[in-house]
Steps between C-alpha positions, in 0.01 A plus 500: 500500500540388861743229613207266565367552149845439350526174695156397377603571140828310536326192644224510240747528213719218632198271529375600156840442342526152649146417393552616140810281461392147412639198683696400189662843473553542874683167529683520168848506663400180686390330177822605328710370789311170493549473123874550549515216752293272277726581208816422692351168612389419146848573367655257747244231412541541121859600417439456125204741495677753278552241225133409514390864471725566202324250273225736381556875470335827404788700355775432757267429793373153587128456440393449865685813613369699202145405597569615857641832379204568271261404780665762720453777246156441349270566803702809591465647152131407479444737795637805319236755396633566151229751416645727767798574276283714275361710783648839566714519811407824672843550655756451224779564749409176678523301179836653404638446850393135497662437163825659616499295822416174324720518194791724599549508877380149599728303266793732580453448875492121464805506269693705756400285797577177313852612414568650844370206703575203271830591331632143534179317394437581132212255451296633791592855405369447148184339638430803718553738207249294301257540792557875507412528131171312544265776607190434704177380347164397641606358838579853618128578480458291817747708700363825356143408600605401851674836542195691364686619192339628181369193315451672165853641488648167614307317227627743235861465620475120510361488147772733371771295672364178350512639147826691545685189611432334165684780321763608754603202713745344257667833421535587867634151566770548239582845640533396866651155445743575220541863393506688832742264680738544204472878518574495874791259461330236714588133478208349309616139506203269511280742302460368149155596377362651181205731446321230302536237774326729750245625245402146409437410863295815554290437189425142606453537873351852507364548150298178487332537844455875437306427182305225676421730793386781270276267298360340813400834649363635172293192418396437861374854557312505171336164568426526873567859604770664712338413833494127421855514366641686802302328775444149367759410237818662631473347850475157337816530291698709749646207697641352177779761511600386848491134398721577200745691720516224761541231234788693343665549839473129579674412172771765538584396853491133401772574246700731729444330835861396558627845407254669735558274799876523457498880450213648706695823538458558127121513539541750784729714287242503219238618750703797628505706176131422451416637844708810432334545160143490634584744777688749284251505213180505706609757757674711236192495277258580781718782637536654154123483453444679830744776400335534159159536659335183372185400688532188714311258276701588190830513686435155645419353160823642358713373790371143487519472120858631519612260775327183375656266246375244251679198646306266275660655192843520664490129584388415147778703339765360734394140435468547126831681450722348770336167585280363773790407729679834463577747774306761303184289533559454873529877549164543328334240721627658821332823386135431589603347832635845593257722310172373644566557873688824432223654291234386746704680766518808279119502483499576872775757452288670233196512731718650773640753252148600406431595861836679524514689171137503383285552811214639290479164314451294818136408563371609839332215687233578758598382846259271679291667769528845338 
């Protein structure tokens, strides 16, 4: 391919990537930042807001926040193609590699970064570990599609992650928050959590919307067909997840406004391990896939599902177990503010890597006038 053709492909892909990303998704960091400011202002205007929220609860979470958390999860899980789980994955190596990256390497990397970079901030450290245990679900399909990854493989991995978290999240939480620090002789002050406390949060805030999402897709496809469900219904409920996230962020920052404005460096310190995590996991995953000979589309799907996290679940667990005004909850909320722009940036990195490592997979565009 000539230099002119490469330039044409680069420009075409950049324009296509921008076009495929909706305005809501493209400006998500802006919406999150605005929600933070609104929350801080609300907290100053209503200093007794926490007492008001505590009057009605679902488990240990106030009803308004619980509604926001469930609203975050339901549209995301309604997008999952659950029937894909039963389909045979042609490259079993890709499936095994993804499981290893998601459930062994990813949590271990976040655990290590949290302890190395936040040794003096146990609440934030715990919050980041909770984030690392919450593996990606349906939102990663957006980044995978933008990067021209394999949709079918990504759908299978998302569905497996959604189901696996029900069974494994609480056990991994106990291992990384209690057992492993004890084995390593680390100071685990500030970590007082049981397997049941985490499991209960996962069952409520992942199990309930997971069941609702599965039933919605099953009933919707049977009644109206897959095309109607994918092209008509999902776009209508999709923004609900963003509204739930923004509502939750407003409440969290309303309750933690003084802490945030007085300690802005803490927010920056939470962001640093997250940035390191996304870079290490994505680049490590993609490089390993290249060395193992995975085709571009499958390698891209594996890399994005390994690097993405289920911040909705992490926020829900942190609020339920540690409280809405806890540092653990704040660490979870900072997560999507960092993840969205970083993973959008990695979409462009993936498209560049395709031209660099997979030249045969790059479409050749005809130059004008030739």
